[in-house]
N, C-alpha and C positions, 0 to 999 in steps of 0.2 A: 145878357142877352135871352130874352125871354124865346121861348120856344115856338117853330117855325108854324106849328097847328096844335091847337086844344087839344089835351089827350081826352080820352073817353072815361066816364066815369066809371066804371068799372068794366075794364076789358075782358072779356069771356069770346072763346074760342067758339064761332058758329055751330048748331049743332043740325041735323038733319036737315029739311027746305029751307033753314033759315041761311043755310052755306052756300047754297045756289043760288038766293036771292043777294047775295052777297057783292055790292056795287064798289066799283074801284075808288073810290074817295073814303068809303069805309076801310075799306083794305089798307089805305095808305094812313088812315088813321091808327088803324090797328096797329100798324109796323111802329106807327112814332110813340104810340103810348109804352112801348115797350121800352125804346129808346127816346125819352122826351126829347134829351138837348143835342141839338145835332154838333154842338161843341165836344160832347163826348164820342162822335163817330172818329174813328181812326181812319187815315187814307189806307184804300186797297192796295195791296204790295203789287208790282209790275207783273205780268208773267216774267217766271226763271228762263233766263237766259244761260246755257252752259256755256263754261269758257271753249274757245275754238281747240279740237284737238290739234296738237303738232302734226306737220306731215310726214307720214313715213320715210325713214332714210335709209339708202341703199347698204349693207353691208358688204366688207368682203370676207370671201372664204378661200381657206391655204391650205391644201393638201402636201404636207411637207413628209418629202423622201430621201432616203440617202442616195438616190442618183437626181431625180428631179424634183420640183416645186411645181404642183397647179395652183394657178390663182384666179378667181374670179369676183367682179363685182357682181352682187346678188339681188335683184332688184325687191320692192315689198310685196310686189306678185311674184316672186320665187322664179324669175327668169336670170340667166347669166346674161350681164348686157355690157359687160368688159372683161373678155378672157386673156389672160397671159402665161407663159410658161419660161422658167428658168432651169437650169442647171444646176443643183445643190452645190457640188465640189467643195466637199466637208474638210476634202486637205488644206484646202483655206482657211481654216480653224472659223471659229465663229463669227468674228467679224465678217469675214467675207461673205460669208452664208447670210448674215444679216442684211448686206450692204446689197446683194443679190435679191433678197426678198423684199426689201425695200423698194429696189429699183422695178421689180416687177409692180409691185404694189401702184407705185405712180403709172405704168403704162397702162396698168387693168384700168384705172380712173381714168386715163387721157380717153382709152375706146369707148369707156362710158359715158365722156363728154362732162365730168364731175372731177369738183376740187379734192383732194384727200380729205379735207376739211368739214366736206359733206358726209363723210360715211357716219352711220351711226354707229358702227362698231365694228371690230375685226377678230374671224375665228379664226384659230389655228390648230390641225392636227398636227400633232410632233410623232415620229417614230419612236419605241422602247415603253418605257415606264414613265407617265408623269402625274403631275399633283395636281388635276383642274382646280382646287379650292385656290391653289396658291399661284399656280401659273408655272410653274417651277417644273425644268423637264429633269427627271430624278437622272437617267442613266438611257442615253441612248446610245448603242454600239457600232451604227451605221454612219451616226454623224459625231462621233468620239466626242461625245458631251456628260459631263456630268455633273451635277446640280446648276443647272443653267435656267434663270430666272427670264425665261423668253418672254411671257407677256409682259411683264415690266419694261424688260428694253424695248419693244415694241413700242408698247404707250407712251413712253417718253422721248422716242425717237420720233414719233408722228403726232403724237397728243390726240391719240384717237383710244377708244379703251379697248385692249384686247384682253381674248381668252384663248384658253388652252386646254387641250384634249387630246388623249390617244388618238394617231392616224385610222386605226381601225374603229373604232368607236366613232367618229364623225361620220366613216361613210357608211354604217352599219345605220347611224340614225337617220343618214339622209335617205337609204334604201327603204327605211319602217317609212318616214313621212311620204316620199313621194316614188319610190319604187318599187321592187319586188318583195319588200316587207310589209305593204301598206293592208292595213284590215285584220294583223294580227297583234295579241297585245304580249305575245312571246317567243321570241326570236333569237338562233344564234345565227352573226355573220362569220365566214370565215375567207379569210382572202389569202390567195396562196399565190405566190410570186417569188421573188429572192428569199423569202423566210414564209414566216405563216403566221398570220396575225389573226385577232378574232374580236368579237364583241358582242355584249348582249342585252338585249331588251326584256326586262321583266315586267310583267304589269302595266305596261305602255311608256316604260320608263328605261334610261341607260342605268342599268345594275353596274355600280361599282364594289360592290363589297366592303368590309370593314378595312381593310391596308389599300383602296384606290386602284386595285389590278386585275379585276375582274375580267375573264373573257381572254386572259391567254393561253390558250390551246395549245398554240405553234409548240409551246415548253412543258405539253405534260407527257408523260412518258409514256411510251408506246413497247416499247424492249427493254426492260428493266436490266436484263442479264449480258444487255449488250454492251462494247466497250464503250468509253466514253467518247462521247460525241458520235455515237450511233442509236441512242438512246429516245428521244423524243420526238414527236410528230415531225416536225420542221428539221431534223434530221434525217429523214427518211422520206419525207413527202413532198416539199418545196421544189422548186425548179432548179434549184442549186444542187440538190438530193439527186434528181432525175438524169440531170448532166452527168455527175459524178458518177453514176452507177452505170450510164450510159458510155462514158468513155472506160470505166472497168473493163467492160464486157469488148467493147472494139478492141482495146489493148490486148484482150484476150484472144483475137484471133475471130470472134463473131462477125462475120459476115453483115453488111448493115447498108444498104442502097445510101446512107446519110453519108459513109465515107468517100464518097463522090463529089459531095460539095463543101465537106470542110477538110478531107484529108486527116493530118493530124492536129489541126486544130480545134481541139476541143472548146476552147473559150469562145471560138465563132456560135458554137449553136444556143440560139435564143431562142424566146417562145415563140417567135414567127417560125423559125427552122423547123422546130417539132412538128408545127400545123401541118406543116406537108407530109410527114412522112407517120401522120396519125390517123385513126381511122377517116376513113372519107376526105382525108388530103389525094393531093393529086400523085404522090408518089409512097403511098402507104408502105410502112415497112415492119415487118415481124416484129423484128428485135424492139424496134421504138414501141411499138404496141405494147409489147411486153411489158417494158420497162413502165411507162404511164399508167398502163390497167393496175401495176402492181401500186404506186403511189396510190390509185385514186382508192383501190380497194381499200386499203389502210386510212386512209384519208374518213372513209365510211365508218370503218371502226371507230374512230375516235367524233364522229359524230353520231354514232348509234350509244356511244355511252354518254353523251351529252342528252340525246334524245328520251333515253332511260332516264337518267337524272331528273330533269327536269320537266319532265313532260310536254316536249316541243312539237308543235304541229308543222313548223316551216323551218327550213335552214337556208340563207343566201349563202353563195358564192361567188366572190369576186377576185378582183387581182388580173397580174398579166398574163399568167398563165392561163387560168381560166378560161381568161376572153379568147385567146389566142386558138386554144383546142375546145371550146364550144362544146356543142348539146352532146358530142360521143364520151365525154369527158363528164360532164355534170351526169348523165343519165349513168352512168358506169359508178359513180359516189353514192346514187340515190339507189341502186340497186344492194350496193354493200351494206348500206346503215340500214335500208328495210330487212335484210334477210337477219341483220342482229337484235335490230330493237326491242327492249321489252315495256312490258308484256303486248302481246297482238296488236293492241288496238295503237300502238306507237307505231306499227310499222306501216303506216299509211301518211308516213311524213314525209312530207314534200321540199327536196330539194330541187332550188330554182337559181339559174345565174340573175348577178347583178344586172338590173337595168340600168343605170346609171352609169354605170362604167367608169371613165375618169371622172365625170362631174360626183360620183357618190361623194367624194371628201371632200370637196368645194362647195355643194348644197349643205351637206352634214356641219361643216364646221360652221358655215354662217347662220345657220339655223342654231345652232347651239347658241350660238354669241347673239343673235337675235332673243332668245328665250331668256339667257341671264342680264341683260340690259335691261327686260322686263320685270325681271324678279326685283332685280336691285333698284327700278325707280321708284 
């Protein structure tokens, strides 16, 4: 096929005034002279249209405790849109706990008006030593579990990818992303309840350590020469330890207002009971205040050691006992930590209460699952 337009004899780029006098037909001829054959012109590609992004899916977060399990459907914009709660009942063994967990997941999804199959994944925070890489609960004393492949069991039962981490790790991660731990890259979380749990954020990420067990501050030794069962932080500062010490004092005829409520039933002393007899409570009592203050001071010692070791600027304290006792308890812990941290610049450490309370573990577990799905996608 002949050229559509005849080429110019010797195409040259116009210079000076000639460029300003170049007419449209001349410009077209100049273009065609460079590409003389229209057949050699390849068709221009259509504008690129990226593939449509998949719609973000909700995730389930589960905070599995020895007494209760908190379950929540967490939306892509990080709101709990379907809550559920179940008793754990570890005495019913693994299958019983799994059945209640699945029943709670089903209820939470129904509350969120979605089928289980619409979930993007499930995150579980389990107590004790866990291996997040394999999804195995290595040892959970309060559940009476050893080497339980929890993530795999739930994945097979529900056909939804499930991810596992330690229960305090997920709570600390939730606080770091959405609660009292926002804005700092290095953070210790310490949860005070039936026992003592901990989790670490270092350089903006959960820190696991070589053996995947970092953060177990409750098992650090506070009194090395005490009798076995009285040496660790957990042995001396958990709610269990506080109740045991208080019961010993009451049995030795120490006078306390709390006896009018509980009599000799020391098992009836719960976190909410202690709140009434602690500083600021409606029946503040000297003996109760002394016992709890002693525990707070020792928690401050452990925190001061961690702050000195890791140069932390913030510590989040959570758990059932902390939530019940409130600001007087947290303030006492902070005073003790600031008095003992080294060097002096570390004595500005802020010890703050959990902002997300019971939902910290639910949010944290769901967000960890979201992150791992993205990583493996």
